Structures are given as structure tokens and as C-alpha cells.
N, C-alpha and C positions, 0 to 999 in steps of 0.2 A: 246723626248716625244711630243706628239701633244695634244694641250687643245683647245677644242672649247666651248664657252659658248653661250647657247641660252636663251633669255628672253622670256619665254612662258606664255601665258594665261591658267591659269588652267582650266581644263575641269568642274571644280566642282564650284567654287565660282567666277572666272573671275579675281582672284589676279594674279599678275605678279610674276612669280617664276624663280629663276635662275636653268637651267639644265646645266648640264657639261659633255661633251663627252670627254674622256680621252683615248688616243691610245698609244700603243708601235709601234712606225714608222717601226719597223723592221720586227715584225711579223704580224701587222695590227691588234692584238687583241685589243679589245675595251670594255670599260665600260661606261656605261650610268648612272649619277646620277641624282635622282630625275626628272624623266620625267613627269612634272606636267600636260601637255596637248598638244594639237597641234602636234599629233603625226606625221602626214606628213612632218613636219618641221625636227624632229629628224632623221626620216627615209631618206629624202634627204640628210640631213648631212652626215648620215653613208654611203649612197651610193657614195657620192662625195670623201671621204676619204677610200672608199673601206674598211669599217671597219667590222671586223668579231665579231660580240657582244658576249661577255663572259658573262657580269654581268650587271643586271639593280638593281643599289643599291639604297635603300630608306634609307636617314639618319633618318626619323621618319614615321609614319603612317598616318599623316594627308592628307587629302583630295587633299590639293593644292600642294602636293608634288608626289603623285601617280596616277594622273588622267589618264595618258597615258601607264600606266605600262604594264597591259593587253594587250591591243591593240599592244603595241611595241613587247612583247614576240611573240605574234601570228604571228607578220610579219616577225620578225627578230631572234626570239628564244632567247637565253640568259635567265641565271636563275635570278629570282627575289630574292634578299637578304635583310634581315632587321635583326635587333638586336633582340634576344630572347624574351626580355621583351616588344617589340611592336609589336610581332608576332600575338597574339590574337587581338590586336587593329586593325590590318588591316582587321580583319573579323567583327569587331564590328562597325557599324555605328555611334554609339553615342560616341565612343572613336576616331575614325578616323573623325569625324565631317561631314561627307557626309550625315548624317541623318538630319542635320540643314542646310547644304549648297546646298543639290542637291534634285530634285524631284526623282531622282534614287539614293537611298543609295547605296554605294559601299562595297561589301564583297569581299576582295581580298585574296588570297591565295599566300603565298610566297614559293618559291622552297627550301629555306634552310634558317636557322638560323644563325646569327653570334654572337660571344661573345667578350667582351673585350680582346685585345691582339691576335686576330686572324689575319692571314696574308693572304692577297689577291693578287694574282700574275696575272698580264696583261702583257703577253710576258716577258720582262725583268724587268717591273715596279715591285715594291712591295709597297704594302699599308697596313699600321696597322690600325686595328678597334681600336677606342677609345670609350668605352662607355660614353656618357655625357648626362646623364639623368638630369631633370629639366623641360624642354619645355614639353616632355612627359617621361614616365618611361623609355622607351627603346632607347630615343634618342641617335645617335652615330655620330662620326665624323670618317674620313679616313684620314690618315697622310702618305704622301710619303717623306721619309727621304732625299732620293737621290736628288729629285726636289724641296725640301723645301716648299711644299704645304700641306695646310689642307683644307679639304672640312668639314665645320662646320654646315650644316644644319641650322636650328633654334636655335642653341645653342648660338652663338656669331656673331654678326653683327659688322660693325664699329661704334664704340662709343655706343653700346647699347646690351643688350642681349634679348634671346626670351622670349614671354609671358609666364607666370606661373599662368593664371588664367583659365586654361582649363583642361579637364579631364585628370588625373594621372600626372599633372605638379605639380612643386615644386620650389619655389623660392630658399630655402635653397640649394637644389640639384643643380640647375643650377648655383650659385654661387661657389658651390664647385667643379662643373665640369669645370668650367672656370679656376678658381685660381689653383686648385691642379692638371688639366690634360691639360690644352690648354696653359696657361701663362708659364709653364715650358718648352715648346719647345723653340727651337732657335730663337733669336730676329728677324732673317730674314727671317722666315716663313711667306709666304703669305697666308691669310685667305680668301678662297672663301666660302661666305655664301649662304644661301638659298633664301636671297632677298637683294637688294641693291649692293652696290660698294665693291670691294675686300679692304684689309686692311692687316697690318702686325701685328704679335704679340707684337713687341717692341711699336707700336702705341697705342695699346689697354692697356698694363700693367700699366699706371700710373691711367686709370679710375678706374679699379678694385682694385688695391693695396691702393688707396684712400678710398676706400669702406670698406677696412678690418679694424676691429678694432685694436687700438693700444694695445701694451702689457702693462700689470699692471706693 
């Protein structure tokens, strides 16, 4: 498997967001995760690796993760995917925050909706969709068991969780997503978040388990 990480400046609000390019090296099938902006850099990398773009995966609907999705699709094709519960948010600038971040609010149409437990295949690579609400109602992570890697969007960062003061967000939901769905993954799983540096499940466990109430 080939993994490329690009730190891109969002088209919407100039926040630096992690965009990931995942490729099955045998078939050249490729997935781009969270194309925040600077589409030319994504296209250049796809050309370098001779990537056949299959999916443009959005971990959630916020403007700093979707800024280059439509342009990338127009240039390289690929289907835009997002969890069912964020599908409408992509088309609503008040929920995707582009109504506040940009002079040109974004209304983006996804090609397909995914749900918890769905499997995505990039050549011989298999990724499982994990619904991780909290930062947004339809936030999701994708997990590759074979490669021991998780792309967590804005649900889980190194030493921190995503914001829960935004439309459709919930502190209770994000804590449940992290403790019940992500920390149960193998300790050596590498977490690739939407912002900042990577970490491991084993490094995050103490932070969250210490926040959990003790048994009576």
C-alpha cells in the first residue's frame, strides 16, 4: 500500500487540513480522503503515482475538509462519498459552515452515501466505515485492518477530540464514538487525523479511560 499525506490550506477558511492519498500499488486504484483545498497539489500527486482515482472520501461535511472535492472530481473523476447523516449537511452552508467561512457558500452533492459497517475496496485494500458522530452527526472514520491504520477525520486527534460546539455536534456522542468504537481497535493501530500529527490507539487510551466515570 502507498500512503501520501498532504497538508493543504483549505479553500474555505485557510485552515491547514490533512489530506490523505491511499493507493493499492498493484492496481493503482486510489482514494483521496478529505481534499481540503489546493486541488493542483492533489492532482500533481495523483499524476506522479499514476493514481486511478476511485473514491473521494469525506470524513464529515465541514468546509475545511471538502474545499477541493468538486474540482478534483471534475478533473480526475472518482465518486464523492460521505456518511448518510452528513449527506444533507454537504448541501447546507449553515451546517457545513461555509456560510460563515466563505464569501461563496458551498452546496456540494455527494455521489453516494455510506453507513456504519460498509466496506470500501481500493484494489486489494479493504476499508471499513465506522460511524463516529460527535464533531458532526454524520462524522465517520475509515479503518484498514490489514495495514493497521485509521483515518479519524476530526473525531480523534493526538491527545484531543474534535470540537463539539458546532451545528449537529455532541460531546456525549464524540466520547461514545471514541471509547466504544475507536479505542476498541488494536493498540498498534496508527491514527491519521484530520489535523495535526499521527498517533496510536495505545497512546490515546489512558486519556479517555481516565475521563470515564468509575464504577459504583
